[in-house]
C-alpha positions in Angstrom: 102.6 106.6 114.9 106.2 106.1 113.9 108.5 103.4 114.9 112.3 104.0 114.7 114.7 101.2 114.3 118.3 102.3 114.4 118.4 105.0 111.7 115.3 103.7 109.9 112.0 105.4 110.5 108.9 103.3 109.6 105.6 105.0 109.3 102.2 103.6 108.3 100.4 105.6 105.7 96.6 104.7 105.9 94.9 103.9 102.6 91.4 102.7 101.7 89.4 101.3 104.6 92.1 99.3 106.4 95.4 99.2 104.3 98.7 100.4 105.5 101.4 101.5 103.0 104.6 101.3 105.0 106.9 104.3 104.5 110.6 103.6 105.2 113.0 106.5 105.6 116.4 107.3 107.0 116.6 110.3 109.2 119.4 112.0 107.2 118.1 111.1 103.8 116.0 113.3 101.5 114.1 110.4 100.2 111.8 107.5 101.3 110.6 104.1 100.2 107.1 102.6 100.3 105.9 99.0 100.6 102.7 98.1 98.6 101.4 101.4 97.5 97.8 100.7 96.4 96.9 104.4 96.6 99.2 107.1 95.0 97.5 110.1 96.5 98.1 109.3 100.1 101.8 108.7 99.3 102.1 112.0 97.5 100.5 113.8 100.4 102.9 112.1 102.8 105.9 113.1 100.6 104.7 116.7 100.9 104.3 116.4 104.6 107.8 115.0 105.3 109.4 117.1 102.5 111.1 114.1 100.9 110.9 112.4 97.5 110.0 108.8 96.8 113.1 106.8 95.7 111.9 103.1 95.4 108.9 100.8 95.8 108.8 97.3 97.3 105.9 95.0 96.3 104.9 91.9 98.2 102.2 90.6 95.7 100.2 91.6 92.8 96.8 92.5 94.3 95.5 95.9 93.2 95.2 97.3 96.8 99.0 96.8 96.9 100.0 97.9 93.4 97.2 100.2 92.2 99.1 103.4 92.9 102.5 102.5 91.4 102.0 103.8 87.9 100.8 107.2 89.2 103.7 107.4 91.6 106.2 106.6 88.9 104.6 109.3 86.8 104.7 111.8 89.6 108.2 111.2 91.0 109.9 110.1 87.8 111.6 106.8 87.0 111.8 104.6 90.1 113.1 101.1 90.9 110.1 98.9 91.6 110.9 95.6 93.2 108.6 92.7 93.2 108.2 88.9 92.8 109.9 87.2 89.8 106.6 85.4 89.0 104.3 88.3 89.5 101.5 88.9 87.0 101.7 92.6 87.8 103.4 94.2 84.7 104.9 97.4 86.3 107.9 95.9 88.1 111.4 97.0 87.1 113.3 94.6 89.3 112.1 91.0 89.5 113.4 89.3 92.7 113.2 85.8 94.2 114.2 83.8 97.3 117.7 84.5 98.3 118.0 87.9 96.6 118.6 91.0 98.7 117.3 94.6 98.3 119.2 97.5 99.7 117.2 100.1 101.6 119.3 103.0 102.9 122.2 100.7 103.4 120.1 98.0 105.1 120.0 94.7 103.3 116.5 93.0 103.1 116.5 89.3 102.2 113.7 88.2 99.9 111.5 85.3 101.2 109.1 83.5 99.0 105.9 82.8 101.0 103.1 81.6 98.6 99.6 80.9 99.7 97.6 84.1 99.7 98.9 84.5 96.2 101.4 82.4 94.3 103.8 85.3 93.8 103.8 86.5 97.5 107.2 87.5 98.9 108.4 89.1 102.2 111.3 91.4 102.9 113.4 90.5 106.0 116.3 92.2 107.7 118.0 90.2 110.5 120.2 93.0 112.0 117.2 95.2 112.7 114.6 92.5 113.1 112.2 93.8 110.4 109.8 91.8 108.3 107.4 93.3 105.7 105.0 90.4 105.2 102.2 91.8 103.1 99.0 89.7 103.5 100.5 86.5 104.7 100.8 87.1 108.5 98.6 89.5 110.4 98.4 90.2 114.1 96.5 87.1 115.4 95.7 86.0 111.9 96.7 85.3 108.4 95.6 86.1 104.9 93.0 84.2 102.9 94.3 81.5 100.7 93.3 82.8 97.2 95.7 81.2 94.8 97.8 78.8 96.7 96.8 75.8 98.9 96.3 75.6 102.6 99.5 73.5 102.7 101.5 76.2 101.0 100.1 78.9 103.3 100.8 76.8 106.4 104.4 76.2 105.2 104.9 79.9 104.5 103.7 80.8 108.0 106.0 78.2 109.5 108.9 79.8 107.5 108.1 83.2 109.0 107.8 81.8 112.5 111.2 80.2 112.2 112.7 83.8 112.2 113.9 85.2 115.6 111.1 85.8 118.1 111.7 89.5 118.5 111.3 90.1 114.7 108.8 93.0 114.2 106.3 92.0 111.5 104.7 94.8 109.4 101.5 93.5 107.8 99.5 95.6 105.4 96.0 95.6 106.9 94.5 96.7 110.2 92.6 93.5 110.8 93.7 93.0 114.4 90.4 93.3 116.2 88.5 91.0 113.9 91.4 88.5 114.0 91.5 88.6 117.8 87.8 88.0 118.0 88.2 84.8 115.9 91.3 83.8 117.9 89.2 84.0 121.1 86.6 81.8 119.6 89.3 79.2 118.9 91.3 79.6 122.1 89.3 81.6 124.6 91.2 80.5 127.7 94.5 81.9 126.4 95.6 84.6 128.9 98.1 86.1 126.4 95.3 86.4 123.9 93.0 88.1 126.3 95.6 90.6 127.1 96.4 91.3 123.4 92.7 91.8 122.7 92.4 94.2 125.6 95.4 96.2 124.5 94.4 96.3 120.8 90.9 97.5 121.7 92.4 100.4 123.7 94.8 101.2 120.9 92.0 101.3 118.3 89.7 103.3 120.6 92.3 106.0 120.3 92.4 105.5 116.5 96.0 104.3 116.7 97.8 101.5 114.8 98.1 98.1 116.4 101.1 97.2 114.2 103.9 96.1 114.0 103.5 92.8 115.9 106.4 90.7 117.2 106.7 87.1 116.2 107.0 86.2 119.9 103.5 87.6 120.4 102.2 85.7 117.4 103.6 82.4 118.8 101.5 83.0 121.9 98.2 84.3 120.4 97.8 83.4 116.7 95.9 80.2 116.2 97.1 79.9 112.6 100.7 79.5 113.7 99.8 77.3 116.8 98.5 74.3 114.9 100.4 72.0 117.3 98.6 73.4 120.3 96.2 71.0 122.0 93.5 73.7 122.6 93.7 74.9 119.0 93.6 71.4 117.6 90.5 70.6 119.8 88.7 73.7 118.5 89.5 72.9 114.9 88.3 69.3 115.3 85.1 70.5 116.9 84.5 72.8 114.0 85.1 70.1 111.4 83.5 67.4 113.6 86.3 65.0 112.8 89.8 64.0 113.8 92.5 66.1 112.0 95.6 64.2 111.1 98.3 66.9 110.7 99.1 70.5 111.6 98.3 71.4 108.0 94.8 69.9 108.3 94.3 71.9 111.5 95.4 75.1 109.6 93.0 74.3 106.7 90.1 73.8 109.1 90.9 77.1 110.9 91.1 79.0 107.6 87.8 77.6 106.4 86.2 78.5 109.8 87.6 82.1 109.7 86.4 82.6 106.1 82.8 82.3 107.3 83.3 83.7 110.9 
């Protein structure tokens, strides 16, 4: 399923069990760009299908399911600009970028946002004019990434930073985790009508083997417990799980993330 934004065409390339490598192309260009290519073969197959060549790679963080295909892609397509976090432990980047930098994709400028938590090097790529956000493993539909390297406080802050963007921003996460996330969100906030509707829609989408993404931030503000840590129902559920009063939204987030880890 493609989504077209102005002249940009954004297509998910499925990889592994549940990853999406996002392909960005411009209708009149003979090349395309990918975000987080963990698997080279599916990207090469996509290039043959659309009859275009890969011209750049954007990386959100260093995990192998996001970077594992880069070396083979560079070998196949020739020397490529490979953009990624300035503090990344991944050695294959050619352009190290940080908060406030911009990356040009077919004439569309993406601003770099540092959003540590899942990993310490995690970044996102955001374009305001076309309301696009490539957010890696930080924000998912109805969920968020595990906190592997950062702290719950960092992850909570990074999610708040994302949610401060305009409500109609389309977020492109890199995993199809929607049904599992919605199941957990229902355990937290089961009386939420918007959440019930999102779960029904996503079940129908997945039953047809279609992609549930992107999600809009407006939807996340209504259904995602991890970005609704001020909501009374979410706070009450987190406090029941911890069996104690929670003093801050960050504490609520940490409780929810701990709960989801074992859900």
